[in-house]
MMTF fields as JSON, N, C-alpha, C and O atoms, coordinates in Angstrom:
{
  "mmtfVersion": "1.0.0",
  "mmtfProducer": "UNKNOWN",
  "numBonds": 347,
  "numAtoms": 348,
  "numGroups": 87,
  "numChains": 1,
  "numModels": 1,
  "chainsPerModel": [1],
  "groupsPerChain": [87],
  "chainIdList": ["A"],
  "bondAtomList": [4, 2, 8, 6, 12, 10, 16, 14, 20, 18, 24, 22, 28, 26, 32, 30, 36, 34, 40, 38, 44, 42, 48, 46, 52, 50, 56, 54, 60, 58, 64, 62, 68, 66, 72, 70, 76, 74, 80, 78, 84, 82, 88, 86, 92, 90, 96, 94, 100, 98, 104, 102, 108, 106, 112, 110, 116, 114, 120, 118, 124, 122, 128, 126, 132, 130, 136, 134, 140, 138, 144, 142, 148, 146, 152, 150, 156, 154, 160, 158, 164, 162, 168, 166, 172, 170, 176, 174, 180, 178, 184, 182, 188, 186, 192, 190, 196, 194, 200, 198, 204, 202, 208, 206, 212, 210, 216, 214, 220, 218, 224, 222, 228, 226, 232, 230, 236, 234, 240, 238, 244, 242, 248, 246, 252, 250, 256, 254, 260, 258, 264, 262, 268, 266, 272, 270, 276, 274, 280, 278, 284, 282, 288, 286, 292, 290, 296, 294, 300, 298, 304, 302, 308, 306, 312, 310, 316, 314, 320, 318, 324, 322, 328, 326, 332, 330, 336, 334, 340, 338, 344, 342],
  "bondOrderList": [1, 1, 1, 1, 1, 1, 1, 1, 1, 1, 1, 1, 1, 1, 1, 1, 1, 1, 1, 1, 1, 1, 1, 1, 1, 1, 1, 1, 1, 1, 1, 1, 1, 1, 1, 1, 1, 1, 1, 1, 1, 1, 1, 1, 1, 1, 1, 1, 1, 1, 1, 1, 1, 1, 1, 1, 1, 1, 1, 1, 1, 1, 1, 1, 1, 1, 1, 1, 1, 1, 1, 1, 1, 1, 1, 1, 1, 1, 1, 1, 1, 1, 1, 1, 1, 1],
  "groupList": [{"groupName": "UNK", "atomNameList": ["N", "CA", "C", "O"], "elementList": ["N", "C", "C", "O"], "formalChargeList": [0, 0, 0, 0], "bondAtomList": [1, 0, 2, 1, 3, 2], "bondOrderList": [1, 1, 2], "singleLetterCode": "X", "chemCompType": "L-PEPTIDE LINKING"}],
  "groupTypeList": [0, 0, 0, 0, 0, 0, 0, 0, 0, 0, 0, 0, 0, 0, 0, 0, 0, 0, 0, 0, 0, 0, 0, 0, 0, 0, 0, 0, 0, 0, 0, 0, 0, 0, 0, 0, 0, 0, 0, 0, 0, 0, 0, 0, 0, 0, 0, 0, 0, 0, 0, 0, 0, 0, 0, 0, 0, 0, 0, 0, 0, 0, 0, 0, 0, 0, 0, 0, 0, 0, 0, 0, 0, 0, 0, 0, 0, 0, 0, 0, 0, 0, 0, 0, 0, 0, 0],
  "groupIdList": [1, 2, 3, 4, 5, 6, 7, 8, 9, 10, 11, 12, 13, 14, 15, 16, 17, 18, 19, 20, 21, 22, 23, 24, 25, 26, 27, 28, 29, 30, 31, 32, 33, 34, 35, 36, 37, 38, 39, 40, 41, 42, 43, 44, 45, 46, 47, 48, 49, 50, 51, 52, 53, 54, 55, 56, 57, 58, 59, 60, 61, 62, 63, 64, 65, 66, 67, 68, 69, 70, 71, 72, 73, 74, 75, 76, 77, 78, 79, 80, 81, 82, 83, 84, 85, 86, 87],
  "secStructList": [7, 2, 2, 2, 2, 2, 2, 2, 2, 2, 2, 2, 2, 2, 2, 2, 2, 2, 2, 2, 1, 7, 7, 1, 1, 1, 7, 7, 1, 2, 2, 2, 2, 2, 2, 2, 2, 2, 2, 2, 2, 2, 2, 2, 2, 2, 2, 2, 2, 2, 2, 6, 1, 1, 7, 6, 6, 7, 7, 7, 7, 2, 2, 2, 2, 2, 2, 2, 2, 2, 2, 2, 2, 2, 2, 2, 2, 2, 2, 2, 2, 2, 2, 2, 2, 2, 7],
  "xCoordList": [106.57, 106.447, 106.598, 106.105, 107.279, 107.524, 106.238, 106.106, 105.286, 104.036, 103.201, 102.603, 103.159, 102.384, 102.998, 102.272, 104.315, 104.978, 104.687, 104.462, 104.688, 104.381, 102.954, 102.707, 102.022, 100.633, 100.501, 99.771, 101.189, 101.121, 101.728, 101.139, 102.906, 103.543, 102.692, 102.589, 102.083, 101.222, 100.012, 99.601, 99.438, 98.313, 98.716, 98.019, 99.83, 100.312, 100.652, 100.354, 101.28, 101.655, 100.434, 100.475, 99.356, 98.139, 97.549, 97.095, 97.554, 97.038, 97.923, 97.411, 99.233, 100.157, 100.014, 99.974, 99.936, 99.805, 98.529, 98.507, 97.46, 96.174, 96.278, 95.666, 97.041, 97.23, 98.155, 97.99, 99.133, 100.075, 99.404, 99.656, 98.55, 97.928, 96.41, 95.816, 95.759, 94.291, 93.817, 94.534, 92.632, 92.106, 90.734, 90.221, 90.135, 88.792, 88.744, 87.795, 89.757, 89.751, 90.296, 90.303, 90.746, 91.365, 90.313, 89.215, 90.646, 89.679, 89.441, 90.34, 88.221, 87.921, 87.438, 86.952, 87.577, 87.141, 88.325, 89.409, 88.084, 89.139, 89.628, 90.834, 88.715, 89.086, 89.893, 90.933, 89.418, 90.114, 91.482, 92.429, 91.597, 92.883, 93.847, 95.03, 93.357, 94.181, 94.663, 95.836, 93.771, 94.153, 95.165, 96.116, 94.971, 95.915, 97.304, 98.286, 97.403, 98.699, 99.349, 100.563, 98.55, 99.09, 99.624, 100.71, 98.857, 99.318, 100.585, 101.524, 100.618, 101.806, 103.028, 104.136, 102.835, 103.954, 104.473, 105.683, 103.565, 104.001, 104.711, 105.703, 104.198, 104.852, 106.257, 107.209, 106.388, 107.701, 108.657, 109.84, 108.151, 108.97, 109.446, 110.628, 108.535, 108.884, 109.889, 110.892, 109.619, 110.536, 111.894, 112.931, 111.885, 113.142, 114.001, 115.223, 113.346, 114.096, 114.577, 115.67, 113.771, 114.18, 115.355, 116.212, 115.392, 116.471, 117.683, 118.718, 117.57, 118.704, 118.806, 119.826, 117.779, 117.809, 117.524, 118.014, 116.739, 116.389, 116.853, 116.853, 117.25, 117.603, 116.326, 115.248, 116.442, 115.263, 114.697, 115.436, 113.419, 112.756, 112.684, 112.003, 113.373, 113.347, 112.282, 112.224, 111.45, 110.378, 110.78, 111.799, 109.958, 110.201, 109.916, 109.066, 110.612, 110.374, 109.203, 108.524, 108.974, 107.831, 107.936, 106.946, 109.099, 109.251, 109.05, 108.364, 109.636, 109.437, 107.984, 107.48, 107.308, 105.899, 105.035, 104.077, 105.363, 104.629, 104.822, 103.859, 106.05, 106.312, 105.536, 104.94, 105.54, 104.774, 103.275, 102.598, 102.754, 101.341, 101.0, 99.918, 101.91, 101.68, 101.662, 100.853, 102.551, 102.564, 101.239, 100.647, 100.777, 99.511, 98.36, 97.433, 98.403, 97.365, 97.356, 96.287, 98.525, 98.593, 97.987, 97.211, 98.336, 97.785, 96.273, 95.545, 95.798, 94.367, 93.656, 92.616, 94.225, 93.621, 93.592, 92.647, 94.628, 94.677, 93.554, 92.824, 93.405, 92.384, 90.981, 90.041, 90.812, 89.481, 89.047, 87.87, 89.963, 89.641, 89.296, 88.424, 89.959, 89.705, 88.312, 87.618, 87.898, 86.59, 85.488, 84.454, 85.672, 84.656, 84.49, 83.37, 85.583, 85.517, 84.896, 84.306, 85.016, 84.517, 83.021, 82.432, 82.397, 80.952, 80.151, 78.921],
  "yCoordList": [110.964, 110.98, 109.591, 109.329, 108.682, 107.338, 106.555, 105.881, 106.63, 105.885, 106.455, 105.7, 107.762, 108.393, 108.02, 107.738, 108.019, 107.644, 106.186, 105.854, 105.313, 103.904, 103.736, 102.905, 104.5, 104.431, 104.905, 104.297, 105.97, 106.482, 105.484, 105.184, 104.972, 103.964, 102.697, 102.063, 102.328, 101.159, 101.287, 100.31, 102.461, 102.697, 102.439, 101.735, 103.003, 102.806, 101.341, 100.793, 100.705, 99.297, 98.395, 97.419, 98.698, 97.901, 97.963, 96.952, 99.14, 99.276, 98.506, 97.813, 98.626, 97.902, 96.394, 95.653, 95.932, 94.496, 93.939, 92.808, 94.72, 94.282, 94.112, 93.201, 94.971, 94.84, 93.689, 93.05, 93.412, 92.326, 90.968, 90.031, 90.862, 89.581, 89.662, 89.559, 89.839, 89.811, 88.368, 87.432, 88.198, 86.843, 86.84, 87.875, 85.631, 85.496, 85.553, 86.093, 85.002, 84.951, 86.218, 86.329, 87.161, 88.361, 89.377, 89.387, 90.236, 91.256, 92.259, 92.576, 92.745, 93.762, 95.007, 94.946, 96.103, 97.355, 98.222, 97.735, 99.497, 100.475, 100.442, 100.471, 100.381, 100.418, 99.174, 99.282, 97.996, 96.764, 96.676, 96.174, 97.15, 97.173, 98.113, 97.8, 99.251, 100.186, 99.579, 99.703, 98.935, 98.289, 97.197, 97.049, 96.426, 95.381, 95.958, 95.4, 97.051, 97.68, 98.237, 98.131, 98.827, 99.381, 98.261, 98.375, 97.171, 96.015, 95.444, 95.09, 95.353, 94.866, 95.73, 95.216, 97.023, 97.932, 97.755, 97.785, 97.572, 97.338, 95.984, 95.862, 94.967, 93.646, 93.756, 93.229, 94.437, 94.59, 95.381, 95.053, 96.415, 97.194, 96.333, 96.357, 95.576, 94.731, 93.652, 93.451, 92.953, 91.917, 92.484, 91.883, 93.631, 94.258, 94.667, 94.518, 95.188, 95.56, 94.316, 94.321, 93.246, 92.011, 91.338, 90.73, 91.448, 90.839, 91.751, 91.331, 92.987, 93.896, 94.68, 95.321, 94.64, 95.384, 96.867, 97.71, 97.186, 98.564, 98.867, 97.99, 100.117, 100.535, 100.727, 100.892, 100.707, 100.99, 102.377, 103.358, 102.435, 103.685, 103.938, 104.865, 103.131, 103.291, 102.36, 101.186, 102.866, 102.073, 101.452, 101.803, 100.523, 99.859, 100.824, 101.706, 100.66, 101.466, 100.907, 99.984, 101.463, 101.057, 99.594, 98.866, 99.158, 97.781, 96.811, 95.8, 97.112, 96.264, 96.219, 95.163, 97.352, 97.404, 96.615, 95.958, 96.673, 95.881, 94.399, 93.633, 93.98, 92.572, 92.177, 91.102, 93.031, 92.768, 92.663, 91.802, 93.537, 93.501, 92.233, 91.673, 91.778, 90.545, 89.355, 88.44, 89.374, 88.29, 88.278, 87.217, 89.441, 89.522, 89.087, 88.423, 89.444, 89.046, 87.528, 86.926, 86.911, 85.446, 84.775, 83.827, 85.263, 84.684, 84.871, 83.949, 86.058, 86.322, 85.386, 84.81, 85.241, 84.366, 82.906, 82.178, 82.489, 81.11, 80.866, 79.882, 81.756, 81.556, 81.831, 81.151, 82.781, 83.067, 81.917, 81.557, 81.329, 80.186, 78.964, 78.183, 78.79, 77.65, 77.772, 76.765, 78.952, 79.14, 78.891, 78.322, 79.291, 79.101, 77.639, 77.186, 76.885, 75.47, 74.623, 73.581, 75.044, 74.238, 74.375, 73.581, 75.362, 75.572, 74.665, 74.695],
  "zCoordList": [108.355, 106.914, 106.327, 105.229, 107.044, 106.53, 106.3, 105.279, 107.234, 107.094, 105.948, 105.182, 105.831, 104.752, 103.401, 102.448, 103.316, 102.066, 101.73, 100.566, 102.736, 102.509, 102.004, 101.13, 102.53, 102.079, 100.638, 99.856, 100.279, 98.902, 97.928, 96.889, 98.266, 97.428, 97.373, 96.323, 98.5, 98.543, 97.648, 97.021, 97.577, 96.676, 95.237, 94.506, 94.836, 93.458, 93.219, 92.158, 94.216, 94.092, 93.96, 93.212, 94.663, 94.549, 93.157, 92.622, 92.576, 91.214, 90.221, 89.342, 90.362, 89.473, 89.662, 88.68, 90.902, 91.169, 90.592, 90.108, 90.637, 90.068, 88.562, 88.002, 87.895, 86.451, 86.11, 85.07, 86.977, 86.735, 86.933, 86.175, 87.951, 88.306, 88.314, 89.387, 87.186, 87.198, 87.347, 86.994, 87.859, 88.012, 88.641, 89.064, 88.696, 89.23, 90.749, 91.317, 91.414, 92.872, 93.513, 94.739, 92.724, 93.262, 93.648, 93.092, 94.605, 95.021, 93.904, 93.125, 93.844, 92.84, 93.56, 94.689, 92.903, 93.492, 93.878, 94.201, 93.834, 94.082, 95.519, 95.764, 96.463, 97.884, 98.258, 98.906, 97.853, 98.214, 97.546, 98.15, 96.326, 95.644, 96.361, 96.498, 96.815, 97.546, 98.863, 99.216, 99.576, 100.842, 100.599, 101.365, 99.535, 99.166, 98.947, 99.438, 98.228, 97.965, 99.209, 99.383, 100.073, 101.324, 102.203, 102.771, 102.314, 103.107, 102.482, 103.195, 101.145, 100.46, 100.697, 100.85, 100.728, 101.0, 102.418, 102.644, 103.378, 104.756, 104.874, 105.593, 104.165, 104.169, 103.599, 104.176, 102.469, 101.835, 102.736, 102.82, 103.404, 104.308, 105.481, 105.827, 106.092, 107.221, 106.817, 107.5, 105.699, 105.251, 104.846, 105.127, 104.19, 103.796, 104.985, 104.963, 106.027, 107.233, 107.974, 108.541, 107.978, 108.665, 107.944, 108.585, 106.618, 105.859, 105.727, 105.21, 106.186, 106.137, 104.84, 104.588, 104.022, 102.767, 102.987, 102.236, 104.006, 104.331, 105.75, 106.615, 105.98, 107.338, 108.15, 107.58, 109.485, 110.31, 109.979, 109.898, 109.796, 109.454, 107.95, 107.513, 107.16, 105.725, 105.146, 105.512, 104.26, 103.675, 102.361, 101.765, 101.922, 100.625, 99.498, 99.624, 98.415, 97.228, 96.443, 96.894, 95.277, 94.467, 94.04, 94.104, 93.614, 93.155, 94.324, 94.178, 95.464, 96.65, 97.077, 97.462, 97.012, 97.384, 96.397, 96.804, 95.113, 94.119, 94.392, 94.342, 94.681, 95.006, 96.261, 96.308, 97.267, 98.489, 98.211, 98.774, 97.346, 96.993, 96.214, 96.39, 95.357, 94.607, 95.568, 95.416, 96.549, 97.558, 98.321, 98.518, 98.748, 99.472, 98.56, 99.024, 97.286, 96.327, 96.131, 96.043, 96.061, 95.951, 97.181, 97.057, 98.352, 99.584, 99.635, 100.004, 99.266, 99.263, 98.27, 98.589, 97.074, 96.078, 96.515, 96.214, 97.223, 97.721, 98.72, 98.599, 99.713, 100.725, 100.206, 100.618, 99.337, 98.771, 97.882, 97.883, 97.123, 96.286, 97.117, 96.737, 98.231, 99.119, 99.746, 99.883, 100.119, 100.724, 99.705, 100.056, 98.474, 97.445, 97.104, 96.866, 97.076, 96.74, 97.846, 97.561, 99.085, 100.191, 100.409, 101.142, 99.789, 100.007, 99.123, 99.161]
}
């Protein structure tokens, strides 16, 4: 149930992160935003467990997943912007 819960929270987090950080270099589209949120939720879960904020098997909450999605969005925007400028 932990992975399914992380995916559901990640979906919501991706939508929230997209509203918090709109921009030109950010991914657009429903599917990509959903994937961004899911990856962000997994990043937040992994970092939270590594830092001792979450117990093993415990996933990140909505706020942690949103922060993780924003981090992933920043990284994506950095690399997507770099590729566009180099062409």
